[in-house]
N, C-alpha and C positions, 0 to 999 in steps of 0.2 A: 158315704163316699169318703169322709174324713178318715175313718178307720182303714179303709182300703188304701188310702194314700200312705198312711203310716206303716201298714204291713208291707207295702211295696218298698217304701224307703228303708225299712229294716231288713229287706231281703227275704221276708217270709213268703212273698208272692212275687213272681217274675212276670213281666209283660214285655211284649216285643215292639212297643211303640211309645212315644212320649205319653205321660200320664193324661194330659189334657185331651189328647186324641183318643185314647183308650176309653176315657169317661164319656166323651161325645158319642163314640161308637156304642158303648153300653147302653146309654140312655136313648139312643135312637130306636131301640126296640119298643114297640107299643106296650109290651107287658111289664116293662121295668120303668118305674117312675121314681124320681127323687122325692123324698119326704122332708118337709121343713120342720124344724123344731119351733113350732109357734108357742104362744103363751100358754095355751091349754096343755100341751105336751110337757112344757117345762114345769107347770104346776104338778102334774102327775109324776114326773121325774123326781121331784123333791120328796114325794111320799113312797117311792119305790126304792127303799134303802136296803134291800136284801143283799146287795152286791156292791163291791168297790169298782167294778169295771163300768166306766161311764157309758161306753158304747152299748153294753148289754142293758143297762138301765134305760138308755134312750130308746132302744128297740122295744123294750117292754112297755115303756110309757106310751110310745107311738101305737102299739097294738091295743092297749087299753083305751086310748083316746079314739081309735077308729072302730073299737068293739070287734076286733079280729083276733083269732087264735094265732099262736106262733107254732111253727113246725120246727122243732129243735130237739137235739139230743143232749143239750147242755145239762150237765149233772146238777149245777147250782140252781138252775131254773126249775128243773124237775123236783128238787128237794124243797124249795120254798114256794113253788107254784104261784108266782106273782100275777099270773094271768092264765087264761085258758091255753093249754099246751097240747100238742100232738106229738107222737113219736116216742112212745114209752120204751 
């Protein structure tokens, strides 16, 4: 959600309501859940140093922590394969 906030602020993404209302609406769906960066994720984050993008590293660290694959076409992720990936 922090990355979304920054993308909206920069104008890369446009929404039609105040950000806080948009986030409440987004997370009201049962299939979308916020994920906290707890201590275990931060420890993994520190070891995932393939990329300078903090948000990508946090996403990868979260996937590793939860033992889940990522669905992405991000070229850097596919080059370094920091976790299990789909979407070749």
